[in-house]
C-alpha positions in Angstrom: -26.0 -10.6 1.9 -22.2 -9.6 2.4 -20.3 -11.6 4.9 -18.8 -9.4 7.9 -14.9 -9.9 8.2 -13.8 -10.4 12.0 -10.7 -8.1 12.1 -7.8 -8.6 14.0 -5.6 -5.9 12.3 -5.6 -3.1 9.6 -2.3 -2.1 8.6 -2.2 0.9 6.4 0.1 3.1 4.6 -0.1 6.7 3.4 1.0 6.8 -0.3 2.1 10.3 -0.8 2.1 12.1 -4.3 5.9 11.2 -5.1 5.3 7.8 -4.3 2.1 7.5 -6.4 4.2 8.8 -9.2 6.8 6.1 -8.8 4.7 3.3 -8.9 2.5 4.7 -11.8 5.4 5.6 -14.0 7.3 3.7 -16.9 9.8 1.9 -15.0 12.8 3.5 -16.7 13.0 7.4 -17.1 15.7 9.3 -19.1 17.3 11.8 -17.3 19.0 15.1 -18.7 21.8 13.3 -19.2 20.2 10.5 -20.9 20.9 7.9 -18.0 17.9 6.0 -16.7 16.0 7.2 -13.9 15.9 6.0 -10.4 13.2 6.1 -7.9 11.2 3.5 -6.1 9.4 0.9 -7.9 7.7 -0.4 -4.5 5.9 0.7 -1.7 8.5 1.8 1.1 7.8 0.8 4.7 9.7 3.4 6.9 11.8 2.2 10.1 9.1 3.7 12.3 6.3 1.3 10.7 8.4 -1.8 10.7 7.6 -3.1 14.4 3.9 -3.0 13.5 4.5 -4.5 10.1 6.2 -7.4 11.6 3.3 -7.8 13.9 0.6 -7.8 11.4 2.4 -10.3 9.4 2.9 -12.4 12.5 6.6 -12.4 12.8 6.9 -9.7 15.7 9.9 -11.4 17.3 11.9 -11.5 14.2 15.3 -9.6 13.6 14.3 -7.2 10.4 17.9 -7.2 9.3 17.9 -11.4 9.0 14.4 -11.7 7.7 13.9 -13.5 4.8 11.0 -12.1 2.1 7.3 -12.7 3.4 4.7 -13.3 0.8 1.1 -13.2 1.6 -2.1 -13.9 -0.4 -4.5 -11.4 0.0 -8.2 -11.0 -1.3 -9.6 -8.1 -2.7 -12.1 -6.4 -0.1 -15.3 -6.6 -1.9 -14.3 -9.2 -4.2 -13.0 -12.2 -2.3 -12.6 -14.4 -5.2 -9.9 -11.9 -6.6 -6.5 -12.6 -5.1 -3.1 -11.1 -5.2 0.4 -12.0 -3.9 2.3 -9.4 -1.9 6.1 -9.7 -0.9 7.8 -7.7 2.1 11.1 -7.8 1.9 13.9 -5.8 4.0 15.9 -2.8 3.0 18.9 -1.2 4.5 18.5 1.1 7.3 15.8 -1.2 9.0 13.2 -0.4 6.4 11.1 -2.6 4.5 9.1 -2.5 1.1 6.4 -3.9 -0.9 8.2 -4.9 -3.7 7.1 -5.0 -7.6 3.9 -2.3 -7.0 5.0 -0.3 -10.3 2.2 -0.7 -12.4 4.1 -0.3 -15.8 7.5 -3.0 -14.7 7.3 -5.8 -16.9 7.6 -8.0 -13.7 4.8 -5.9 -11.6 2.9 -7.7 -9.1 1.1 -4.9 -8.2 -2.1 -6.2 -6.0 -5.4 -6.3 -7.9 -7.0 -4.3 -5.3 -4.5 -1.3 -6.2 -5.6 -0.9 -9.7 -7.5 1.2 -11.7 -10.4 -2.0 -12.1 -11.1 -1.5 -8.4 -11.0 2.4 -8.5 -7.4 3.2 -7.9 -6.0 6.3 -9.1 -4.2 6.1 -12.4 -1.7 8.3 -13.9 -1.1 8.4 -17.9 1.4 5.8 -19.0 3.9 8.6 -20.2 3.8 10.4 -17.0 7.3 12.0 -16.5 7.1 13.6 -13.0 5.4 14.0 -9.9 3.8 17.3 -11.3 2.4 15.6 -14.1 1.1 12.9 -11.9 -0.5 15.5 -9.3 -4.1 15.9 -11.4 -4.5 12.0 -11.1 -3.7 12.1 -7.3 -6.8 12.3 -5.1 -7.3 15.4 -2.9 -7.5 14.3 0.7 -5.0 11.7 0.1 -4.6 8.1 -0.8 -4.1 5.1 1.7 -3.6 1.8 0.7 -4.4 -1.0 3.3 -4.6 -4.6 4.5 -6.8 -6.5 6.7 -6.1 -9.6 8.8 -8.8 -11.2 9.7 -9.1 -13.4 13.1 -9.1 -16.6 10.8 -5.6 -15.7 9.4 -7.0 -14.2 5.8 -5.6 -11.2 4.5 -7.6 -8.8 2.2 -6.4 -5.8 0.5 -8.2 -2.2 -0.4 -7.5 1.5 -0.5 -9.0 4.9 0.5 -8.6 8.2 -1.3 -9.8 11.7 -0.4 -11.0 13.0 3.0 -12.9 11.1 5.8 -16.4 10.3 4.6 -18.8 12.7 6.9 -20.9 9.2 7.4 -18.2 7.2 8.8 -19.1 6.0 12.3 -16.0 6.8 14.7 -16.3 3.1 15.9 -15.8 1.9 12.6 -12.3 0.2 12.3 -11.6 2.2 9.0 -12.0 5.5 11.0 -8.5 5.6 11.9 -7.5 5.2 8.0 -8.3 8.9 7.8 -5.5 10.4 10.3 -6.0 13.8 11.0 -2.1 14.0 11.2 0.4 13.5 8.6 1.3 9.9 9.5 3.2 7.5 7.1 1.0 4.6 8.4 0.0 2.5 10.9 -1.7 -0.7 12.6 -5.4 -0.6 13.6 -6.3 -3.3 16.2 -9.8 -4.8 15.4 -12.8 -3.3 17.5 
């Protein structure tokens, strides 16, 4: 019998095509001039999401500009025996990031829930740009999420595609499929 989680918060982030490409591609891409390519190898948290992110992490009264990195251990939804560490760091301009999420980076700390093993979409190892990544990006979108239980445990998962037709509007997962193009948000447990 599956154990039902007592959800306090669900934090979610809409992963757009360009971000999907950046976390799937080889870490260094040669440009036209032979230089190494840039692009984020992490999942950015825009300034608009920082207050909710700090609330989710239990640091709501902290100043993001002076915040030390925050590490959490999150279990994989549906496979609680599998865990991974996520590091939240500050960035300039009042932003944050979940560091080291590029799948092909040697020091990658991609959370196991966000891997092909659990159904997360995967682009080819040699993908060179967002247009080449597009056929591997799910129609209807891709969202990562983290759950914090009332017991203070964290879980990680993702959704892809449009909202399932049989999803109950009272489900805490309902809001993971927004009708507007939002970067992400915080859902309080119902």
